[in-house]
C-alpha positions, 0 to 999 in steps of 0.5 A: 601221302597227302592228307586232306585239310581237316575241315572235310573230316567228320570228326571236326567242325569246319569252316565249310563243311559238306552239306551231308554233315547236317543230316549225319546226326539224323541219319545215325539217330535213325540207324540206332532205332531201326535197321533200314534208312533211305538217304537222298543227297544231290551230287557233291553233298559228300554221302559216299565218303562221309556216310561210311566214315561216320557209321564205323564210329557207331556203337552198333557198328562192331563189323565192316561197312560194305559200300556198293558202287556201280562201277570199278572207277567210282569204287576205286575213287571212293576208297581213295577219297576216304583213305585221304580223309583218314590220312591213310593208304587204301587197303588199311582202314579203307579197302576196295574189292573188285573182279580184277583188283582187291585192296584190303587187310586185316585192318579194313572196316570199310569195304568198297566193292562193285555191286557184282562183288556184293552179289557173290559175297552175300550168295556165299555167305548169307549171314554176312558174318562180320559185317554191320552195315551195307550201304547201296550208293547211287541206287538210282542207276538200277544195276541188275546187281544192285536190285539182286543185292538189295533183295537178297540183303532184305531177305537175309535181314528178315530171316537171319541178320535183324541187327544188319543195317541197310542204307540206300543212297541216291542223288536222284531216287524215287524215295517213296518206292524205295521206302515202301519196299523197305517197310517205310523206314526214315527217309533223310534228305540232305541239301546239295552244294553246287554253284549256279549252272546256266543251261543252254540249248544248241540243238543238233539237226537229224542229218548231223552225226552226234560226233560232229555236233559234239565236236562243234559244241566243244570248239565253240565252248573252248573258244568262247568260255574258260575252264575244262570241259566235260562232253557226254557221248553214248559210247566208246566209239563216239569218243574215239571219233570225237577225239580224232577230230580234236586232234590238233585243234588246240595248242599244248595247254589243252589235253584231251582225255577219254573216260570209259569203262574198259581204259586202264586205271591209269588212263582213267586217273588221268582223266579224273585228276585236275589240269595243271595250273594254267592248263585246261582239260577236255574230257570225253566221257560215257555215262560213267562220268554222271555220278560218284566221281568228281572231275575237278576243274570242270566248268562246261558240260556238253551233253549229247543227250544220248546213252547206250543201253543193253536191251535183251530179246527173250525171242532170240536169247540175245542182248543188243546195245540200243543208243537212246535218249537220256532220262531227265535225271540223268540230264540233270546229273550231267548238267550238275557236274558243271556247278561242282566247284565253280559257276558253270555251263551246261550245253544241251544238243537238243531243243528245249522243248524236248526235255520235258519228253525225256523219261524221268528215270533210266529203265532198270536193267532188270526190265531189259536184261539177260536173266540167266545169271539172276535165275542161277543165283536165285536157284542157289539162294533157294528161290524158284519164284522171284515174287518171294523176294523184295524187288523194286521191279519184278523180273519180266515173265518172258525174260525169266522163263527164257533164262530158266530154259537156257539154264535147263538146256546147260545142265545148271537147273533141273526141271523144277528149276532147282540147282544141279551139281553141275549148276553149282559148279557153273555158279561158282566160277564168277562167269556168265553162265554160258561162259562158265558152261563152256569152261567146265565143258573144255576142262574134260578135254584138258582146255580149261585154262584156254577157255578161261582165258577166252571167258575172261576176254569176253567179259572184259570189254576191250581186252585184246583190242576191238578186233571182230576175230576172237582168235586175233583178240586171243593172240594179242591178249596172251602177248599183252604185258599191260597191267590190266592184261596181266591181272585178267590172265591171273583171273583166268588161271584162278578160274582154271585152278578151281576146275576138277582137271587142275593139270589141264594148263595147255594154251594156244588153241582156237576159240571156235571149238570152245564157243560152240558150248557157249553159244550153240544157238549162234553157230552160223552158216554163210548163206546169201553171200560173203559176210552174210550168215544165218545163225542156228537160232534162225536170225541172220547176221552180217559182216563187212565184206572186207573182214577176213571172217566174212570169207568163212563158211561157218562162225560161232557168233558171241556178240551182235548189234542192231535191230535189223533182220541181219544185225552186225556181228561184233565178235565171232570165231571161225569154226569148221563143219567137221568141228561142229559135227564132232562137238555138237553131234547130239544136237544135229538132227536128220528128218522129213520136213514139210514146210511152206515155200513163200516164193511158190505159195506151195507145200513142199517136202524135204529130207534134211540135216540141220542144226536149228535153222542151219540146214547142212543137207536137203533132198526134195521129196514128193509133194505132201498132203494130209495134216502136215501139208495143212499145218505148212499151209497154216504158216503160209497164211501167217506170213500172207495174212488171210486176205490170201485165202479165197473167202466167198462172199457168203462166207465173208458175211457169215464172218462179219455176222459172227463178229457183230455177235461176239462184240454184242453178246461176247462168248460163246460167240467166237472172236473172228478178227484177223488176229483171232483167226490167225492165232487159232488156225489150228483149230478151224483151218488146218483140219478142213484142209487135208487135200490141199497143198497150195494157197491156190488149191484151198476151196471156199467151202473148206474155209465156210465149214471151218469158220462154222466149226467155231460156233457151238452146234446149239448156237447156229440155229440162232444166228438167222434170228439174232443176226439175220442175213437180210431184211424183208421189206414190206414190198416183199424184196429182201435187202442184205444187212451189213455187219462190217461196221461197228453196228448193223446197217440196212441200205434200202430206198425210202418208198420200200418202207412206206406203211412201216410203223415200227423201226426195223430191228434185229436180235429179237427186236432188241437192236435197231438197224441203222437205216441208210435211206436212199433215193430212187437213184440209190443215193443217201438222203438220210440215216436214222435209228428211228423210222417213226421219228423220221416220218413225223419230223424230217420226212417234210423236208425229204419230200419237198427236195425229192419231189422236184428231183424224182417227179415220177416217184411217190412222195406222200404226206403221210408215208405211214398210210401209203403203200410201200413200192419199188416202182415209179408212178405209171406215166399220166398219174 
C-alpha cells in the first residue's frame, strides 16, 4: 500500500505539519496529569488521525485507544487515513468496528468505532478491559449514542477505571459546557489550516423548490468557476432529483457523485476520492459531508441551508423527519469545506440577513428522539433515573416516560423500571426495542430468521429499495447479491442464531403478522376512502391512491412522515383482520361506550369491538344519561370550547368577579380562565350534568351551581364585600361594576356623583374603581382613579365644554356641594 509522505507522520518534523501538531505536546502533558481533556480544533487541523496515533505512544497507554466517529463513512475514512500514515493495511495497528463490517486483529491498538457500537461495548464490559483511552470525535453533532456513551464512560471512570483517559474533540464545540460536565479538565485549542473562503449569498425564493435552486447554482458555478463542487441538500430524495436534473448538462469531464449514508462503501468512496487530473466532480451530499471526512479537490460549496432531523412525538410514540434550517455551526462547517486544499467559494442559498437568525448549534438528539433504547440501556446499567448520570442535556421527562411505558408494554421492564429476563434478551439483540421484541416473539413460532431479516431491513435505510410495501422490499432484499445485502443477511443470521429456538430457519413469509408485535399501536384500518387509514393510536395516515397498498383493508405501518393529521406512510405491510384477531386477541376489547358526537353535539352510546382507536364492529344503544353522559359532554366542551355553554348574564358576571379576585388575591380564589375551567371540567361541570345528554340541554342554572362549587363555602359570603356586583350611587340608583378587564370599571353619568367627596372603592375600600364618567347622553367624557382630584382639577374644563352641549343639565362650579341627580333641570330653571 502506498505510504503517506513522512511530513504527515507524528514521528517526524515536517515542512508543513498539520496544525494539531502544535498542541499535541500540551495534550499529552495534560493526559499524563489528569484523566480527561477537551480538544477544540477546526476542520482540517488533523485531530482525528494525529491524536490517536500520538496517544498510543504514551507510557500510560498500555491498551487500546477507542476512537468514536458519528458515521460509518467517517469511521472507515479515519481508519484508512491512519493506516496510510502508518504504512499498513486497515486491520493491523488501526482497525474499525461497525454494525455490518469489522476489520480488527490481535495487533490492533486503535479501534475506530461508530458511536452505537461503543455504547454496546461499554454496556457489555463496564470496566472496558484492555482500553486505555476513549476519544469522542466530532462530539458537537450530539448524537444520542454519543451522549449516552460519554455519560457511561464518565460513570465507569469514576467508579471502576480511574486510569481511563477520556478526550472529547470537536471542530465547533461549546467548550465551557463540556468542560463543566467533565469537572473542568484542561481545554486545549488548536488552530485550523484552511484557505480563504469567499461567502456569497444567492437567495432562494419561497416559490422555488430547493432542488431547482441547487441545480441552478451548480450550473452557474460550474460555468463561471473552476474546481470540483460540493452541494449540501437535506436528504436522499432531493439528491436524487438534483442528480436527475443535472444528467446530460455537462460533458464527460464532469462526474456527478451522490453521497449519503446508505450508499454502498464503493459508491461512497467514489464520492470522496479526488477527481482524476483534468476532470471535475459534483458531489451531492447530505450533512454526512460536514465533518470527519475530506473530499479532495472541492473548491466550491453550495449550501441549501437545510437539513433533515428526526423529531419524536411522545404523544403518539412516533418519530417523523422534519426539514429545518441548519445551525450557524453547520453553515460554518459546510463553508469551510471549500477551503480545505485551496482558496474557495461558498454559495449560500439564503439572504445574508438570515444567517444571524440561525440557531447556534444543531439541537442534540437526546431532546427530540425516541428514548426507548436509551431507557433500556440505562436499566441494564442499573439506572432508573437518568439524573444520576452526567448527561450534557438530561432526557426530556415526557419522552422518557413514554419510553418506559413502551418497554413495560413490551415486557422489557417491570413496573419499577427494572430490567426483566425478557428485557435482557431484547437488549442483547442489538436492535431497537420494538424490533427486538418482534424477533423474540417470532422465534416462538419458528420465524426467528424471517423476523431478523425484517428487523435488519428496517434498520438499514434503503436496503431492499425504497418501496412502501415491506413485502416487496423483503423479496428484493432476499434476492439481492450486493455486498451490503449479504452483510445484512449475515447480521440477521447472527441475530437468529442468538435466539433460543435456533432450529427456526424458515424464510419467505409475509411481513404483516411479524410487524404486529413491533408496532401494535400502528395497526391501521382503511377509513374514509382509498389510501386513507386510521391507526390504533388514533392518528390518521395516508397513501397515494396509485400505491398497491392503498386498496388494502388493513395495514401495519412501520414509518410515517409529516405533521398533518394524516401523515404520509413511508413503509407498511398488508395484514388481514383474521391475522390481527389471531395475533392480537388479548388487545381486542368489546365494551359499551358512551361518547360525544360532534356532528349532532349530542351524547351517544354504542356496543363496540375495537383495537385501540380502530373500531371493528359497533351497535347503537339507547341514549345515555348520568355520569358517563356528563363525561362525554365534557369531551364535547373540550372540542367546542366554553363558548358552546349557555352561561347566563349573571353567571358570566360571577365568573368575571371570581377572575378579578383570583388575579388580585390569588388562592384560594379559583382560576376561572378558559384554560383553567377546561382543565377542571371534571370538578365543576361533570357533577352537575346528570340529566343532560346534549350541549343544547345543559341548563344555565347547572353552570352557575358548578362555578359556585369551585369557591370554598366560607369565602362566598365575602364576595359581595370584596367584589360587589353593583355600586350604589348617591342618587340611590345601582350601577353594575364591570370585572371583565384588567381592573374593575364603573361607568356612570357624572351628575350622579355630585356631592361625593371620596373615590368609590371595593375590597374593603382598598381598591379604587376605574371611573368612566359619561355625559347625559352616556358618552365618555373622562376616566379617573381620583374623583376628588377630578373635582378640583379638570372638572372646570369639562364643565365649560358640557354646559354649552347640554344646557338643560346641571353643571355646578363646585360639584362637591351640589346635589346628585339623574335628571335634567326642569323647564324654565
